[in-house]
Backbone as numpy.savetxt, mean C-alpha at the origin, in Angstrom:
# Nx Ny Nz CAx CAy CAz Cx Cy Cz
-24.59 12.65 5.82 -23.31 12.32 6.45 -23.13 10.79 6.38
-21.91 10.39 6.08 -21.62 8.97 5.98 -21.45 8.36 7.36
-21.75 7.07 7.46 -21.73 6.39 8.75 -20.36 6.50 9.43
-19.29 6.28 8.69 -17.97 6.30 9.33 -17.63 7.70 9.87
-18.07 8.75 9.20 -17.85 10.11 9.69 -18.72 10.36 10.93
-19.92 9.86 10.91 -20.82 10.02 12.05 -20.24 9.33 13.30
-19.70 8.12 13.11 -19.15 7.37 14.24 -17.89 8.01 14.82
-17.01 8.50 13.97 -15.71 8.98 14.43 -15.67 10.50 14.67
-16.52 11.25 14.00 -16.60 12.70 14.12 -15.23 13.38 14.12
-14.53 13.30 12.96 -13.20 13.92 12.89 -13.29 15.45 12.92
-12.24 16.06 13.46 -12.16 17.52 13.48 -11.92 18.03 12.07
-12.10 19.31 11.86 -11.86 19.93 10.55 -10.43 19.65 10.12
-10.26 19.31 8.85 -8.93 19.03 8.31 -8.53 17.57 8.39
-9.38 16.74 9.00 -9.09 15.32 9.12 -10.21 14.51 8.48
-9.88 13.27 8.11 -10.85 12.38 7.50 -10.82 11.03 8.22
-11.81 10.21 7.95 -11.86 8.87 8.54 -11.32 7.88 7.51
-10.42 7.04 7.96 -9.79 6.04 7.10 -10.19 4.66 7.57
-10.44 3.75 6.63 -10.70 2.35 6.95 -9.36 1.62 6.97
-9.02 0.99 8.09 -7.75 0.28 8.19 -7.66 -0.84 7.17
-8.73 -1.61 7.05 -8.82 -2.64 6.02 -9.54 -2.01 4.82
-9.16 -2.37 3.61 -9.72 -1.69 2.43 -11.14 -2.14 2.08
-12.02 -2.13 3.08 -13.41 -2.52 2.86 -14.27 -1.36 3.35
-14.75 -0.55 2.41 -15.46 0.67 2.75 -16.75 0.45 3.52
-17.30 -0.73 3.44 -18.56 -1.01 4.15 -18.34 -1.50 5.58
-17.08 -1.75 5.96 -16.77 -2.21 7.31 -16.58 -0.99 8.20
-17.65 -0.55 8.87 -17.62 0.66 9.68 -17.54 0.37 11.18
-16.99 -0.76 11.54 -16.74 -1.01 12.96 -15.67 -0.03 13.45
-15.84 0.47 14.65 -14.86 1.44 15.18 -13.44 0.86 15.16
-13.30 -0.42 15.36 -11.97 -1.04 15.36 -11.32 -1.01 13.98
-12.10 -0.77 12.94 -11.56 -0.70 11.58 -11.40 0.74 11.10
-11.70 1.70 11.96 -11.65 3.11 11.55 -10.57 3.85 12.33
-10.01 4.87 11.69 -9.06 5.75 12.36 -9.13 7.13 11.72
-8.74 8.14 12.45 -8.74 9.51 11.94 -7.33 9.84 11.47
-7.24 10.31 10.22 -5.95 10.64 9.61 -6.08 11.94 8.82
-4.96 12.45 8.35 -5.00 13.61 7.47 -5.40 13.15 6.07
-5.82 14.07 5.25 -6.18 13.73 3.87 -4.97 13.14 3.13
-3.78 13.69 3.39 -2.56 13.20 2.74 -2.31 11.74 3.10
-2.46 11.39 4.38 -2.27 10.00 4.79 -3.30 9.10 4.12
-4.53 9.56 4.04 -5.59 8.76 3.43 -5.32 8.52 1.95
-4.87 9.53 1.24 -4.56 9.37 -0.19 -3.42 8.38 -0.38
-2.42 8.46 0.46 -1.27 7.55 0.35 -1.72 6.12 0.62
-2.62 5.94 1.57 -3.11 4.60 1.89 -3.91 3.98 0.77
-4.59 4.81 -0.01 -5.47 4.29 -1.05 -4.80 4.15 -2.41
-3.50 4.26 -2.44 -2.78 4.15 -3.70 -3.01 2.78 -4.33
-3.35 2.78 -5.59 -3.57 1.52 -6.30 -2.25 0.91 -6.75
-1.19 1.70 -6.78 0.11 1.20 -7.25 0.71 0.24 -6.23
1.03 -0.95 -6.67 1.62 -1.94 -5.79 3.10 -1.73 -5.60
3.75 -1.10 -6.58 5.18 -0.85 -6.46 6.04 -2.05 -6.77
5.51 -3.00 -7.55 6.28 -4.17 -7.96 6.10 -4.34 -9.46
7.21 -4.58 -10.14 7.11 -4.80 -11.58 8.03 -5.95 -11.99
7.79 -6.46 -13.17 8.59 -7.55 -13.73 9.60 -6.94 -14.69
10.87 -7.23 -14.47 11.95 -6.69 -15.29 12.65 -7.85 -15.99
12.21 -8.22 -17.20 12.78 -9.39 -17.88 14.28 -9.27 -18.16
14.79 -8.04 -18.24 16.22 -7.86 -18.52 17.09 -8.40 -17.39
16.58 -8.37 -16.18 17.33 -8.87 -15.02 17.05 -10.36 -14.89
17.90 -11.16 -15.43 17.65 -12.60 -15.55 17.53 -13.27 -14.18
18.47 -13.02 -13.28 18.47 -13.69 -11.98 17.54 -13.05 -10.95
17.23 -11.77 -11.15 16.38 -11.05 -10.20 15.36 -10.22 -10.97
14.33 -10.87 -11.52 13.41 -10.15 -12.41 12.31 -9.33 -11.73
12.15 -9.45 -10.42 11.07 -8.71 -9.75 11.65 -7.47 -9.07
11.15 -6.31 -9.46 11.68 -5.07 -8.93 10.66 -4.39 -8.01
11.12 -4.06 -6.80 10.31 -3.26 -5.88 10.67 -1.80 -6.13
9.66 -0.92 -6.07 9.89 0.50 -6.31 8.99 1.31 -5.41
9.52 2.44 -4.95 8.72 3.38 -4.19 9.17 4.80 -4.55
8.21 5.69 -4.70 8.48 7.09 -5.00 8.16 7.91 -3.77
9.12 8.69 -3.33 8.95 9.55 -2.16 9.40 10.95 -2.56
8.45 11.87 -2.57 8.69 13.24 -3.00 9.34 13.22 -4.38
10.55 13.74 -4.52 11.17 13.80 -5.85 12.19 12.69 -6.08
12.26 11.73 -5.19 13.21 10.63 -5.36 12.47 9.29 -5.43
13.16 8.29 -5.95 12.58 6.95 -5.95 13.68 5.93 -5.66
13.25 4.84 -5.05 14.15 3.74 -4.72 13.69 2.51 -5.48
14.65 1.73 -5.94 14.35 0.46 -6.60 15.33 -0.60 -6.12
14.88 -1.85 -6.16 15.73 -2.98 -5.81 15.14 -4.22 -6.47
16.00 -5.05 -7.04 15.54 -6.26 -7.74 15.68 -7.50 -6.85
14.76 -8.45 -7.07 14.70 -9.68 -6.28 14.44 -10.88 -7.17
14.80 -12.06 -6.69 14.58 -13.29 -7.44 13.13 -13.75 -7.38
12.40 -13.37 -6.32 11.01 -13.81 -6.20 10.12 -12.63 -5.81
8.85 -12.75 -6.16 7.91 -11.67 -5.96 7.62 -11.41 -4.48
7.65 -12.45 -3.66 7.39 -12.26 -2.23 8.45 -11.36 -1.59
9.71 -11.54 -1.97 10.79 -10.70 -1.43 10.63 -9.26 -1.88
10.25 -9.08 -3.14 10.02 -7.72 -3.65 8.87 -7.07 -2.89
7.82 -7.81 -2.65 6.67 -7.29 -1.91 7.06 -6.92 -0.48
7.85 -7.75 0.15 8.30 -7.48 1.51 9.14 -6.21 1.57
10.02 -6.02 0.60 10.83 -4.80 0.55 9.97 -3.56 0.36
8.98 -3.66 -0.52 8.07 -2.54 -0.75 7.37 -2.17 0.56
6.90 -3.16 1.29 6.21 -2.89 2.55 7.16 -2.26 3.58
8.39 -2.74 3.65 9.38 -2.16 4.56 9.62 -0.69 4.24
9.70 -0.35 2.96 9.88 1.05 2.56 8.67 1.89 2.94
7.47 1.34 2.77 6.26 2.08 3.13 6.29 2.45 4.61
6.68 1.52 5.46 6.76 1.79 6.90 7.86 2.80 7.18
9.02 2.65 6.53 10.13 3.57 6.74 9.76 5.00 6.38
9.13 5.20 5.23 8.86 6.54 4.75 7.53 7.12 5.22
6.53 6.28 5.42 5.20 6.78 5.72 4.69 6.40 7.11
5.40 5.51 7.80 5.04 5.14 9.16 3.98 4.05 9.23
3.69 3.68 10.45 2.75 2.59 10.70 1.31 2.95 10.35
0.99 4.26 10.24 -0.39 4.61 9.89 -0.70 4.25 8.45
0.32 3.97 7.68 0.12 3.60 6.30 -0.30 2.14 6.22
-1.53 1.90 5.80 -1.95 0.51 5.67 -1.33 -0.06 4.40
-0.92 -1.31 4.41 -0.27 -1.87 3.23 -1.24 -2.02 2.07
-0.73 -1.82 0.89 -1.53 -2.12 -0.29 -1.80 -3.62 -0.27
-2.92 -4.02 -0.80 -3.29 -5.43 -0.80 -2.86 -6.08 -2.10
-2.18 -7.20 -2.00 -1.85 -7.97 -3.18 -2.41 -9.37 -2.94
-3.20 -9.83 -3.85 -3.84 -11.13 -3.68 -2.93 -12.25 -4.15
-3.23 -13.46 -3.70 -2.47 -14.62 -4.18 -2.58 -14.74 -5.69
-3.75 -14.42 -6.22 -3.96 -14.48 -7.67 -3.03 -13.51 -8.39
-2.87 -12.30 -7.87 -1.98 -11.32 -8.49 -0.53 -11.79 -8.43
-0.14 -12.39 -7.31 1.22 -12.93 -7.20 1.45 -14.04 -8.22
0.47 -14.91 -8.38 0.60 -16.00 -9.34 0.70 -15.48 -10.77
-0.08 -14.44 -11.10 0.00 -13.86 -12.44 1.39 -13.28 -12.70
1.97 -12.60 -11.72 3.32 -12.06 -11.88 4.33 -13.17 -12.09
4.21 -14.25 -11.32 5.15 -15.34 -11.44 5.03 -16.07 -12.78
3.81 -16.16 -13.33 3.60 -16.84 -14.60 4.21 -16.08 -15.76
4.37 -14.76 -15.61 4.94 -13.95 -16.68 6.41 -14.24 -16.91
7.04 -14.92 -15.98 8.47 -15.22 -16.10 8.74 -16.27 -17.15
């Protein structure tokens, strides 16, 4: 049995999720019990931001897919696109959804592509 499961002892049908994306951080304050669906959504590697060179004034596009629909919106800077993506995550998935992590290095790489 893994330490985080031992500490939290989730009921059948539930799993233990790390609030921060550090699997070795098993402090109770970093753990929560969620459904498997919530856990999968939290661990998505997709950032939901892309560079759209065709859009000259607003080249950064935020995107989110929810069930069979998707939303997109273009922005002049990557920080605004990231903020919109996070707002959509909260709107559609709620506060239990931990935000995907984007590093300063990843932001700089996106900006350099312009």
